[in-house]
C-alpha positions as CSV (number, residue, x, y, z in Angstrom):
1,M,-57.6,80.5,151.4
2,T,-57.7,84.3,151.2
3,Y,-60.1,86.4,153.4
4,A,-60.9,90.0,153.6
5,K,-59.2,91.1,156.8
6,N,-62.4,91.2,158.9
7,E,-64.0,88.0,157.6
8,A,-61.4,86.0,159.4
9,F,-62.8,87.1,162.8
10,T,-66.1,86.7,164.5
11,I,-68.9,89.3,164.3
12,E,-68.5,89.9,168.1
13,L,-64.7,90.6,167.7
14,Q,-65.4,92.9,164.8
15,K,-68.0,94.8,166.8
16,L,-65.6,95.2,169.8
17,A,-62.9,96.4,167.5
18,A,-65.2,99.0,165.9
19,F,-66.2,100.2,169.4
20,A,-62.5,100.4,170.5
21,R,-61.6,102.4,167.3
22,T,-64.4,104.8,168.1
23,L,-63.1,105.3,171.6
24,A,-59.4,105.5,170.5
25,H,-59.3,109.2,170.1
26,P,-59.0,111.5,173.2
27,A,-61.3,114.1,171.6
28,R,-64.1,111.5,171.4
29,L,-63.5,110.5,175.0
30,A,-63.6,114.2,176.0
31,I,-66.9,114.7,174.1
32,L,-68.5,111.6,175.8
33,D,-67.2,112.8,179.2
34,Y,-68.7,116.2,178.6
35,L,-72.0,114.8,177.6
36,A,-72.0,112.5,180.6
37,E,-71.8,115.7,182.8
38,Q,-74.7,117.4,181.0
39,N,-78.3,116.5,180.5
40,Q,-78.0,117.6,176.9
41,C,-76.0,120.2,175.1
42,V,-75.7,122.2,171.9
43,S,-72.9,121.3,169.5
44,G,-71.5,124.8,169.8
45,D,-71.2,124.3,173.6
46,I,-69.0,121.2,172.9
47,T,-66.8,123.3,170.7
48,E,-66.2,125.7,173.7
49,E,-65.2,122.7,175.8
50,I,-63.0,120.8,173.4
51,P,-59.9,122.6,172.1
52,L,-60.6,121.8,168.5
53,S,-62.2,123.6,165.5
54,R,-65.9,123.3,165.0
55,T,-65.4,121.2,161.9
56,T,-63.2,118.8,163.7
57,V,-65.6,118.5,166.6
58,S,-68.4,117.9,164.1
59,Q,-66.4,115.0,162.6
60,H,-65.9,113.4,166.0
61,L,-69.6,113.9,166.8
62,Q,-70.4,112.1,163.5
63,E,-68.1,109.2,164.4
64,L,-69.8,108.9,167.8
65,K,-73.3,109.0,166.2
66,N,-72.3,106.3,163.6
67,A,-71.2,104.1,166.5
68,G,-74.6,104.7,168.2
69,L,-73.1,106.2,171.3
70,I,-74.8,109.6,170.9
71,K,-77.8,111.0,169.2
72,G,-78.5,114.4,167.9
73,T,-81.9,116.2,167.9
74,V,-82.4,119.2,165.6
75,S,-84.3,122.1,167.2
76,G,-84.4,125.2,164.9
77,T,-80.9,126.0,164.0
78,R,-79.3,124.0,166.8
79,I,-78.5,120.3,167.3
80,Y,-78.8,119.0,170.8
81,Y,-76.6,115.9,171.5
82,C,-77.1,113.3,174.3
83,L,-75.7,109.9,175.2
84,Q,-77.4,106.7,173.9
85,T,-77.4,105.0,177.3
86,D,-78.8,101.7,176.1
87,R,-76.0,101.3,173.5
88,I,-73.4,102.4,176.0
89,L,-74.6,99.8,178.5
90,E,-74.7,97.1,175.7
91,M,-71.1,97.8,174.7
92,K,-70.0,98.1,178.3
93,E,-71.3,94.5,178.9
94,Q,-69.7,93.1,175.8
95,M,-66.4,94.7,176.6
96,H,-66.6,93.5,180.3
97,Q,-67.3,90.0,179.2
98,F,-64.3,90.1,176.8
99,M,-62.0,91.5,179.4
100,E,-63.2,89.0,182.0
101,K,-62.4,86.2,179.5
102,L,-58.9,87.6,179.1
103,A,-58.3,88.0,182.8
104,S,-59.5,84.5,183.7
105,G,-57.9,82.7,180.7
106,Q,-54.7,81.6,182.3
107,T,-52.3,82.4,185.0
108,A,-49.8,85.2,184.6
109,C,-46.9,84.4,182.3
110,E,-43.5,84.9,184.0
111,I,-40.6,85.0,181.8
């Protein structure tokens, strides 16, 4: 039987994989780290902190928004970004449960 690649896996595993893909770029991790240190910030401020072009930072911000990890609020000509704490806590719990399952699944394999 032929499946689309993702259809062969549970929804939970697909969500974890999407979350992991979002975090798989150091620029996105740097943006999240910067936002965690701030209450909120302007996208231009992020460009000053991340050594990438404004366009590239904007693309990474969009990926983080699509994943629900950040939100942006328009105020005049500026966009203020902040972390979506509820979503981050939800994904943290799901990832924790998955990693706990891996860690407690069996004893270490010694070859």
